[in-house]
C-alpha positions in Angstrom: 75.2 90.3 159.7 76.7 93.1 161.8 80.3 93.9 162.5 80.4 92.0 165.8 79.3 88.8 164.0 81.8 89.3 161.2 84.5 89.8 163.8 83.4 86.7 165.7 83.5 84.7 162.5 87.0 86.0 161.6 88.3 85.3 165.1 86.9 81.8 165.0 89.7 81.0 162.6 92.4 82.8 164.4 91.9 86.1 162.6 93.2 84.6 159.3 90.1 86.0 157.4 91.5 89.5 158.0 94.8 88.4 156.4 93.0 86.9 153.5 91.1 90.2 152.9 94.6 91.8 152.7 95.8 89.2 150.3 92.7 89.7 148.1 93.3 93.4 148.1 97.0 93.0 147.1 96.0 90.5 144.3 93.3 92.8 142.9 95.7 95.7 142.9 98.3 93.7 140.9 95.6 92.5 138.5 94.3 96.0 137.8 97.7 97.7 137.6 99.8 95.1 135.7 96.8 93.8 133.7 96.1 97.2 132.2 99.8 97.8 131.5 100.3 94.4 129.8 97.2 94.9 127.7 98.4 98.4 126.6 101.9 97.0 125.9 100.5 94.1 123.8 98.2 96.4 121.8 101.0 98.9 121.2 103.3 96.1 120.1 100.7 94.9 117.6 100.7 98.4 116.0 104.5 98.5 115.9 104.8 95.1 114.3 102.2 95.9 111.7 103.9 99.2 110.9 107.3 97.6 110.5 106.0 94.7 108.4 104.4 97.2 106.0 107.9 98.7 105.2 110.1 97.1 102.6 113.2 98.8 104.1 113.8 101.0 107.2 116.2 103.9 107.0 117.2 106.2 109.8 114.2 108.5 109.3 111.8 105.6 109.4 113.5 104.2 112.5 113.1 107.6 114.3 109.4 107.7 113.5 108.9 104.1 114.7 110.8 105.0 117.9 108.5 107.9 118.6 105.4 105.6 118.0 106.9 103.0 120.4 107.7 105.4 123.2 107.0 103.8 126.6 106.8 100.3 125.1 109.5 97.6 125.5 109.5 97.4 121.7 110.9 100.9 121.7 114.2 99.7 123.1 114.6 97.4 120.1 114.0 100.2 117.8 116.4 102.4 119.7 119.1 99.8 119.4 118.3 99.5 115.7 118.4 103.2 115.0 121.6 103.8 117.0 123.4 101.0 115.2 122.3 102.5 111.8 123.7 105.9 112.8 127.1 104.5 113.8 129.9 105.1 111.2 130.9 101.5 111.6 127.8 99.5 112.4 128.2 96.5 114.7 126.4 93.2 114.6 122.8 94.2 114.3 121.4 90.9 115.6 123.6 91.0 118.7 122.6 94.6 119.5 118.8 93.7 119.2 119.3 90.5 121.2 120.8 92.6 124.0 117.8 94.9 124.0 115.4 92.0 124.2 117.3 90.5 127.2 117.1 93.8 129.0 113.4 94.2 128.4 112.0 90.7 129.0 112.4 90.9 132.9 110.5 94.2 132.9 107.5 92.8 131.0 106.5 90.3 133.7 107.5 92.5 136.6 105.2 92.1 139.6 103.5 88.9 138.5 105.4 87.0 141.2 103.2 88.9 143.8 100.0 87.5 142.2 101.5 84.1 142.1 102.4 84.3 145.8 98.8 85.3 146.6 97.4 82.4 144.7 99.8 80.0 146.5 99.4 81.4 150.0 95.6 82.0 150.1 94.6 78.3 150.3 97.4 77.5 152.8 96.3 80.4 155.0 92.7 79.3 154.8 93.7 75.7 155.8 95.7 77.1 158.7 92.7 79.2 159.8 90.5 76.1 159.7 92.9 74.1 161.8 93.0 76.9 164.4 89.2 77.1 164.4 88.9 73.4 164.9 91.2 73.6 167.9 88.8 76.1 169.5 85.8 74.0 168.6 87.2 70.8 170.2 88.3 72.8 173.3 84.5 73.5 173.8 83.9 69.7 173.7 86.6 69.0 176.1 85.4 71.5 178.7 83.1 70.3 181.4 79.5 70.4 180.3 80.4 71.3 176.7 77.6 71.2 174.2 78.4 69.0 171.2 76.3 71.2 169.0 78.8 74.0 169.6 81.5 71.8 168.1 79.7 71.4 164.8 79.0 75.0 164.5 82.6 75.9 165.4 83.9 73.5 162.7 81.5 75.0 160.2 82.7 78.5 161.0 86.3 77.3 160.8 85.8 75.8 157.3 84.8 79.3 156.0 88.5 80.2 156.1 89.4 77.3 153.8 86.5 78.2 151.5 87.7 81.9 151.3 91.2 80.8 150.6 90.2 78.6 147.8 87.9 81.3 146.4 90.7 83.8 146.3 93.1 81.4 144.6 90.6 80.2 142.0 89.4 83.7 141.1 92.9 85.2 140.9 94.3 82.2 138.9 92.2 83.1 135.9 93.7 86.5 135.7 97.2 85.2 136.4 97.1 82.7 133.6 95.7 85.4 131.2 98.5 87.8 132.2 101.1 85.1 131.7 99.7 84.4 128.3 99.9 88.1 127.5 103.5 88.2 128.6 104.3 85.2 126.4 102.7 86.9 123.4 104.5 90.2 124.1 107.9 88.4 124.1 106.9 86.7 120.9 106.1 90.1 119.4 109.6 91.3 120.4 111.1 88.2 118.7 109.0 88.9 115.6 110.0 92.5 115.6 113.7 91.5 115.8 113.3 89.3 112.7 111.5 92.0 110.8 114.2 94.5 111.6 117.0 92.2 110.6 115.3 91.3 107.3 114.8 95.0 106.4 118.3 95.8 107.5 119.6 93.0 105.2 117.4 94.4 102.3 118.8 97.9 102.9 122.3 96.6 102.6 121.6 94.6 99.5 120.0 97.7 97.9 123.1 99.8 98.6 125.9 97.3 97.7 125.1 97.1 93.9 125.2 100.9 93.6 128.6 101.0 95.3 129.9 98.4 92.9 128.7 100.4 89.9 130.4 103.5 91.2 133.7 101.8 91.7 133.6 100.4 88.1 132.8 103.9 86.8 135.7 105.4 88.7 138.0 102.7 87.4 137.0 103.3 83.8 137.6 107.0 84.2 
């Protein structure tokens, strides 16, 4: 099939095949770019959660090391909030500070996925539109004087290619979209898990410090 035949096939559906090629290109770009980023984010989050869960308590030094390891990850903002709150003279509500960091990061995790969702929705509709346009042209041949009925069937067959292409784009991209959505869900779950781990270790650190402070106050009172 040469370029002229491809162009004729595309124009038989009103040129919608060219638009679907553009849609497919946009969808593949989002899949490659966002897919790799989400995969890297999820794997990095697994390492951070494993590192935090292995520590009984987290002081300022540990928090700084974890922040360096989580650089570029959404989990790093949680660790930043945790470390900054530890360094404050009068620490605020640790849970509220970490929740704020999660709320700021969640929209950035699934950024750009709406484009892929739009491609999946528009591709079948665009293919159906191209088929309808192609059928108009096919029946125009039948209505013309001396029209050959065989040209109608071939025209309808060519027009149906647009619908087939639209469905193929939607079905192939839907697998990746669902996989990326699942990765987003697991990443958000990682952030919630990291929040709970940090709060538990912060509580353990406070419980380890408070008894010492009580002993010191009793010793000063006795003196």
